NUNUGU-899898 format. One record per residue (C-alpha): y, x, z; residue number from 1; residue in three letters. Coordinates in pm, 1 decimal. Each point is the difference from the previous one (the first is absolute). Example, Ala and Ser with C-alpha at 12.3 -4.5 7.8 and 13.67 -1.06 7.14 Angstrom:
BEGIN
NODE        y        x        z  nr rest
NODE   -450.0   1230.0    780.0   1  ALA
NODE    344.0    137.0    -66.0   2  SER
END
This chain:
BEGIN
NODE        y        x        z  nr rest
NODE  -2410.5  18811.6   -392.5   1  UNK
NODE    168.3     18.2   -341.8   2  UNK
NODE   -102.4    290.7   -219.2   3  UNK
NODE    276.1    245.8    -98.5   4  UNK
NODE     99.5      6.2   -365.3   5  UNK
NODE   -138.0    299.6   -194.7   6  UNK
NODE    243.4    291.5     -1.4   7  UNK
NODE    -77.1    122.3   -351.7   8  UNK
NODE   -120.1   -119.9   -338.6   9  UNK
NODE   -332.1    183.5     19.3  10  UNK
NODE    -60.0   -143.4    346.7  11  UNK
NODE     84.8   -348.3   -129.8  12  UNK
NODE   -244.8     35.3   -290.2  13  UNK
NODE   -272.3    106.5    241.2  14  UNK
NODE     80.2   -288.9    235.9  15  UNK
NODE    -13.9   -250.3   -286.9  16  UNK
NODE   -334.2    144.4   -110.0  17  UNK
NODE   -135.5    -36.6    354.2  18  UNK
NODE     92.2   -367.9    -28.1  19  UNK
NODE   -190.0    -23.4   -331.0  20  UNK
NODE    306.6      5.8   -227.4  21  UNK
NODE     14.0    270.0   -267.5  22  UNK
NODE    363.7     67.4    -88.7  23  UNK
NODE    115.1    258.7   -251.5  24  UNK
NODE    290.6    222.8     99.7  25  UNK
NODE    282.1   -197.6   -174.9  26  UNK
NODE   -102.4   -316.7    188.5  27  UNK
NODE    -32.4    195.6    325.2  28  UNK
NODE    351.1    139.4    -53.8  29  UNK
NODE    137.7   -351.7    -54.8  30  UNK
NODE   -168.4   -131.5    316.7  31  UNK
NODE    110.4    303.4    201.7  32  UNK
NODE    363.0    -41.2   -106.8  33  UNK
NODE    -10.9   -373.1     76.5  34  UNK
NODE   -111.8     84.7    354.2  35  UNK
NODE    247.5    284.5     47.8  36  UNK
NODE    304.1   -170.3   -153.6  37  UNK
NODE    -95.9   -346.3    129.4  38  UNK
NODE     53.6   -151.9   -340.9  39  UNK
NODE   -204.9   -277.2   -162.3  40  UNK
NODE   -258.4    116.9   -253.5  41  UNK
NODE    -47.6   -208.0   -314.6  42  UNK
NODE   -343.6     48.1   -156.6  43  UNK
NODE    -58.5   -130.4   -350.2  44  UNK
NODE   -315.3      6.2   -209.3  45  UNK
NODE   -274.8   -214.9   -141.7  46  UNK
NODE   -189.9   -232.3    230.6  47  UNK
NODE   -280.8    165.9    192.5  48  UNK
NODE    123.2    360.3     -3.0  49  UNK
NODE     51.6     22.2    377.6  50  UNK
NODE    363.6    -98.8     62.4  51  UNK
NODE    -69.0   -249.6    278.0  52  UNK
NODE   -254.4    235.1    155.2  53  UNK
NODE    275.5    257.6     59.8  54  UNK
NODE    166.5   -231.2    253.6  55  UNK
NODE   -330.7    -85.9    168.0  56  UNK
NODE    -98.1    364.0     34.8  57  UNK
NODE    346.1     98.1    125.8  58  UNK
NODE    -17.3   -262.0    273.8  59  UNK
NODE   -339.5    133.8    104.3  60  UNK
NODE    112.4    362.2    -25.6  61  UNK
NODE    311.6    -64.5    212.5  62  UNK
NODE   -194.7   -223.4    237.5  63  UNK
NODE    250.7   -279.2    -37.9  64  UNK
NODE      9.1   -363.3   -108.1  65  UNK
NODE    -12.6   -102.8   -365.5  66  UNK
NODE    223.5   -296.9    -82.7  67  UNK
NODE    -69.4   -139.5   -346.0  68  UNK
NODE    221.6   -227.7   -206.5  69  UNK
NODE   -187.6   -125.3   -305.9  70  UNK
NODE    252.4    -95.1   -267.7  71  UNK
NODE    -30.1   -293.6   -238.0  72  UNK
NODE    223.8   -217.3   -213.4  73  UNK
NODE    210.3   -225.3    221.3  74  UNK
NODE    -19.0    223.3    308.6  75  UNK
NODE    292.9    -87.3    226.1  76  UNK
NODE    158.5     94.2    331.6  77  UNK
NODE   -203.6   -248.1    205.6  78  UNK
NODE   -321.1    171.8   -110.1  79  UNK
NODE    126.7    357.6     -9.5  80  UNK
NODE    248.2     20.7    288.4  81  UNK
NODE      3.0   -286.8    251.0  82  UNK
NODE     10.6   -372.9     54.6  83  UNK
NODE     56.3   -223.2    298.4  84  UNK
NODE   -290.1   -165.8    176.8  85  UNK
NODE    118.9   -353.3    -71.3  86  UNK
NODE   -285.9   -189.0    174.4  87  UNK
NODE     56.5    197.8    319.1  88  UNK
NODE    376.4    -48.9    -25.7  89  UNK
NODE    -44.0   -377.1    -31.8  90  UNK
NODE   -224.5     -6.0    307.5  91  UNK
NODE    257.3    202.0    194.2  92  UNK
NODE    276.7   -241.5   -103.1  93  UNK
NODE   -201.9   -298.3    116.4  94  UNK
NODE    -79.4    173.0    328.6  95  UNK
NODE    370.1     80.0     51.2  96  UNK
NODE     85.9   -361.7    -73.8  97  UNK
NODE   -245.6   -121.4    262.4  98  UNK
NODE    136.8    251.4    250.8  99  UNK
NODE    352.8   -125.1    -61.7 100  UNK
NODE    137.8    322.5   -148.0 101  UNK
NODE    297.8    -20.2   -234.7 102  UNK
NODE    -74.1      0.5   -369.8 103  UNK
NODE    232.6    295.8    -59.2 104  UNK
NODE   -177.8    216.1    257.4 105  UNK
NODE   -341.9   -100.6   -132.4 106  UNK
NODE    101.5     95.4   -354.6 107  UNK
NODE    120.0    340.4    118.9 108  UNK
NODE   -325.9     58.2    185.5 109  UNK
NODE   -233.0    -76.3   -288.3 110  UNK
NODE    155.1    263.5   -225.8 111  UNK
NODE   -119.0    291.4    206.5 112  UNK
NODE   -250.8    278.1    -71.0 113  UNK
NODE   -289.5   -192.8    157.8 114  UNK
NODE     25.9   -264.0   -273.8 115  UNK
NODE      6.3    254.3   -282.4 116  UNK
NODE   -302.1     52.2   -224.3 117  UNK
NODE     19.3    363.2   -108.6 118  UNK
NODE   -123.8     78.2   -349.1 119  UNK
NODE    -86.9    349.2   -134.3 120  UNK
NODE    351.4    135.6    -63.4 121  UNK
NODE    130.5   -107.6    339.8 122  UNK
NODE   -315.3    129.6    169.1 123  UNK
NODE     60.8    340.6   -159.9 124  UNK
NODE    365.8      5.9    108.7 125  UNK
NODE    -72.7   -121.3    354.2 126  UNK
NODE   -287.8    233.0     67.5 127  UNK
NODE   -116.5      9.8    359.8 128  UNK
NODE   -264.3    272.8    -38.1 129  UNK
NODE      9.4    367.4     93.5 130  UNK
NODE     52.2    101.8   -361.5 131  UNK
NODE    171.9   -171.4   -294.4 132  UNK
NODE   -247.2   -201.0   -206.5 133  UNK
NODE    -90.6     50.8   -362.8 134  UNK
NODE    152.0   -284.9   -202.0 135  UNK
NODE   -183.2    -73.0   -324.9 136  UNK
NODE    189.6   -211.7   -252.6 137  UNK
NODE   -284.7    -58.4   -242.9 138  UNK
NODE     40.0    -90.5   -369.2 139  UNK
NODE    378.5    -30.1     13.7 140  UNK
NODE      7.6    -64.1   -374.7 141  UNK
NODE   -150.7   -344.9     65.0 142  UNK
NODE    297.8   -110.3    210.6 143  UNK
NODE    318.9   -156.8   -137.9 144  UNK
NODE    324.7    185.8    -61.5 145  UNK
NODE    161.5   -187.7    291.3 146  UNK
NODE   -251.4    135.6    248.4 147  UNK
NODE     35.2    349.9   -140.4 148  UNK
NODE    377.4    -25.2     56.0 149  UNK
NODE    -57.1   -104.4    361.7 150  UNK
NODE   -246.7    283.7     52.3 151  UNK
NODE    263.3    240.1   -129.2 152  UNK
NODE    221.6    -91.8    296.1 153  UNK
NODE   -283.3     36.8    250.2 154  UNK
NODE   -101.1    344.0   -127.8 155  UNK
NODE    359.7    123.5     -8.4 156  UNK
NODE     69.6    -37.3    372.7 157  UNK
NODE   -333.0   -112.2    148.2 158  UNK
NODE    167.3   -299.1    157.7 159  UNK
NODE    -36.7   -376.5    -23.7 160  UNK
NODE    263.4   -258.4     90.7 161  UNK
NODE   -109.5   -328.1    156.3 162  UNK
NODE    306.6   -227.6     21.8 163  UNK
NODE   -104.1   -162.8    329.1 164  UNK
NODE    -85.9    329.8    173.2 165  UNK
NODE    190.6    280.6   -172.9 166  UNK
NODE    -87.2    321.7   -181.3 167  UNK
NODE   -323.0    175.8     94.5 168  UNK
NODE    -23.9    374.1    -68.3 169  UNK
NODE   -309.0    219.0    -15.0 170  UNK
NODE     17.2    262.2    274.4 171  UNK
NODE   -220.4    214.9   -222.8 172  UNK
NODE    -48.8   -103.5   -363.2 173  UNK
NODE   -356.1    -78.8   -105.5 174  UNK
NODE   -185.7    208.0   -254.3 175  UNK
NODE     39.1   -214.3   -312.3 176  UNK
NODE   -239.7      1.0   -295.1 177  UNK
NODE     80.6   -227.1   -294.2 178  UNK
NODE   -246.1    -49.3   -283.6 179  UNK
NODE     40.0   -135.9   -350.7 180  UNK
NODE   -246.9    -56.8   -283.1 181  UNK
NODE    301.0      2.7   -234.2 182  UNK
NODE    -46.6   -352.3   -134.1 183  UNK
NODE    380.4     10.8     -3.4 184  UNK
NODE    255.5    271.8     65.3 185  UNK
NODE    131.6     47.7    352.1 186  UNK
NODE    380.6      5.7      0.8 187  UNK
NODE    176.9    336.2      9.2 188  UNK
NODE    193.1    -88.0    317.0 189  UNK
NODE   -324.6    -25.1    196.4 190  UNK
NODE   -152.6    305.2   -164.5 191  UNK
NODE    302.6    208.4     98.8 192  UNK
NODE    -76.7    -68.9    366.2 193  UNK
NODE   -360.0    117.0    -35.9 194  UNK
NODE   -196.5    307.6    -79.7 195  UNK
NODE   -215.8    -65.0   -305.6 196  UNK
NODE   -348.3     99.1   -112.7 197  UNK
NODE   -221.6   -119.7   -281.4 198  UNK
NODE   -373.1     -2.3     80.2 199  UNK
NODE   -203.6     39.8   -317.1 200  UNK
NODE   -370.6    -42.1    -59.6 201  UNK
NODE   -172.8    308.6    144.9 202  UNK
NODE   -172.1    271.2   -198.9 203  UNK
NODE   -380.1    -10.4    -11.0 204  UNK
NODE    -20.5    282.2    254.8 205  UNK
NODE    235.2   -172.1    243.6 206  UNK
NODE   -168.7   -338.3    -44.4 207  UNK
NODE   -339.9    153.2     74.4 208  UNK
NODE    148.9    156.8    313.1 209  UNK
NODE    136.8   -341.2    104.4 210  UNK
NODE   -343.3   -159.1    -44.4 211  UNK
NODE   -170.5    273.4    203.5 212  UNK
NODE    263.3    -28.8    274.5 213  UNK
NODE    -12.9   -378.5     27.9 214  UNK
NODE   -377.8    -23.1    -45.0 215  UNK
NODE   -151.2    307.8    165.2 216  UNK
NODE   -361.3     55.5    -88.7 217  UNK
NODE     18.6   -158.4   -344.7 218  UNK
NODE   -229.8    160.4   -257.0 219  UNK
NODE    188.6    270.8   -191.2 220  UNK
NODE   -146.5    -95.5   -339.3 221  UNK
NODE     94.4   -364.4     52.8 222  UNK
NODE    352.5    103.1    101.8 223  UNK
NODE     47.4    199.7   -319.7 224  UNK
NODE   -137.8   -279.3   -218.3 225  UNK
NODE    217.4   -267.2    162.6 226  UNK
NODE    314.9    208.4    -36.2 227  UNK
NODE    -67.3     98.2   -361.9 228  UNK
NODE    -79.9   -361.9    -88.4 229  UNK
NODE    319.0   -135.1    159.5 230  UNK
NODE    211.7    278.9   -147.3 231  UNK
NODE   -137.0    -91.5   -343.1 232  UNK
NODE     94.9   -366.4     53.2 233  UNK
NODE    358.5    102.3     69.1 234  UNK
NODE     24.5    138.8   -352.2 235  UNK
NODE    -95.4   -339.5   -146.4 236  UNK
NODE    227.4   -283.1   -105.1 237  UNK
NODE    -80.4   -231.7    288.4 238  UNK
NODE    212.2   -279.6    145.3 239  UNK
NODE    -32.7    145.1    352.0 240  UNK
NODE   -113.9    356.5     53.0 241  UNK
NODE   -207.1     66.5    312.7 242  UNK
NODE    179.9    178.3    282.4 243  UNK
NODE   -134.2    228.3    269.9 244  UNK
NODE    -60.8   -306.6    215.8 245  UNK
NODE   -241.8   -131.8   -263.7 246  UNK
NODE   -170.3    340.2    -23.6 247  UNK
NODE    -65.1     -8.0    374.4 248  UNK
NODE   -113.9   -362.5    -10.5 249  UNK
NODE   -243.7     81.8   -280.4 250  UNK
NODE   -134.5    304.8    183.0 251  UNK
NODE    -56.9   -211.5    312.8 252  UNK
NODE   -172.1   -271.1   -204.4 253  UNK
NODE   -232.9    249.3   -169.8 254  UNK
NODE    -87.1    159.0    335.5 255  UNK
NODE    -78.4   -347.2    138.3 256  UNK
NODE   -232.5    -58.0   -297.3 257  UNK
NODE   -176.3    331.4     59.3 258  UNK
NODE    111.2    142.7   -335.1 259  UNK
NODE    -17.1    378.7    -43.3 260  UNK
NODE     75.4     22.0   -371.3 261  UNK
NODE    188.5   -225.5   -241.8 262  UNK
NODE   -224.6   -200.2   -233.2 263  UNK
NODE    109.0   -260.8   -252.9 264  UNK
NODE   -152.8   -293.6    186.6 265  UNK
NODE    169.5     75.0    331.9 266  UNK
NODE    332.5     72.9   -170.6 267  UNK
NODE    -15.6   -334.8   -184.9 268  UNK
NODE    -78.1   -178.7    325.1 269  UNK
NODE    285.2    157.9    195.8 270  UNK
NODE    285.8     14.0   -253.1 271  UNK
NODE    169.1   -281.8    190.1 272  UNK
NODE     66.3    241.3    285.3 273  UNK
NODE    229.9    220.6   -208.8 274  UNK
NODE    123.7   -243.7   -266.3 275  UNK
NODE    171.0   -329.6     82.2 276  UNK
NODE     45.6   -159.7   -342.8 277  UNK
NODE   -277.2   -139.5   -217.4 278  UNK
NODE    142.6    148.0   -320.7 279  UNK
NODE     -9.3    344.6    160.0 280  UNK
NODE   -357.6    -55.7    121.5 281  UNK
NODE   -117.2    -99.8   -348.4 282  UNK
NODE    174.9    294.7   -163.1 283  UNK
NODE   -138.9    254.0    246.9 284  UNK
NODE   -351.0   -148.5     -6.2 285  UNK
NODE    -18.3     93.9   -369.0 286  UNK
NODE    113.8    354.4     83.3 287  UNK
NODE   -239.8     64.1    288.7 288  UNK
NODE   -281.8    160.0   -208.4 289  UNK
NODE    235.6    253.3   -160.6 290  UNK
NODE    171.0     85.7    331.9 291  UNK
NODE   -335.9     51.3    172.5 292  UNK
NODE   -115.6    216.4   -290.3 293  UNK
NODE    304.6    220.5     53.7 294  UNK
NODE    -84.4     21.9    370.1 295  UNK
NODE   -350.6    119.7    -74.6 296  UNK
NODE    118.8    257.0   -248.6 297  UNK
END
């Protein structure tokens, strides 16, 4: 059975924490209002700060389906909304021809729901579950302006028009989470239809809490050292700063290696877990001794 939505902000924070997501109160307020007002929530922030995870955790918390639309340059309606199953339609036409049916009737038959390939947006509108799904439109800033304009129409009325079938309405609108890494600005018209929240890099205290929550049983000294090290890197002039996702990946890698305390050799060997550009790796490798010295002091 679907889980009821939390009735208060404190309850929502506790429910998110039980699902291993640590949300501060402003984010919890934004999520709560999105659920209560049934409005899309646009989350912006650097990559790896937990925007996508919000949708995943919400789907789990509400015990409903997560439908994900991953955006990219060139994304179009056939990938995002629907397309016709052309091979099956051609087979049906040939079968109708053999059976002696009229061409006009055969053409009408093949443009029915059974020949429709439903993509994420149509799946979210035509939900058949007990509870509306969570629709995640991930990295919207990577999509073209044309797709953003189309999405504006979908989010305004939660309906999609298919010329051969008609207009399909959502009986209950899905819970919509949109994310953006802000590689470009999202247009004001779309933002006006959404609630908005910026997710920043967490404080050291919050990041340590995230690590403990996601990796229960991790050594406390190692947790503190990992968090202080990553927080220090975020003050540096790097091409790509590590996000919380990289912090968790690094913690998992160090646990797998049996590490209980950061040493220069193991840091040098595992920098590729938290840094993804060679220039950043070279720059940080030279800084490792001084950062570790600060940790010890």
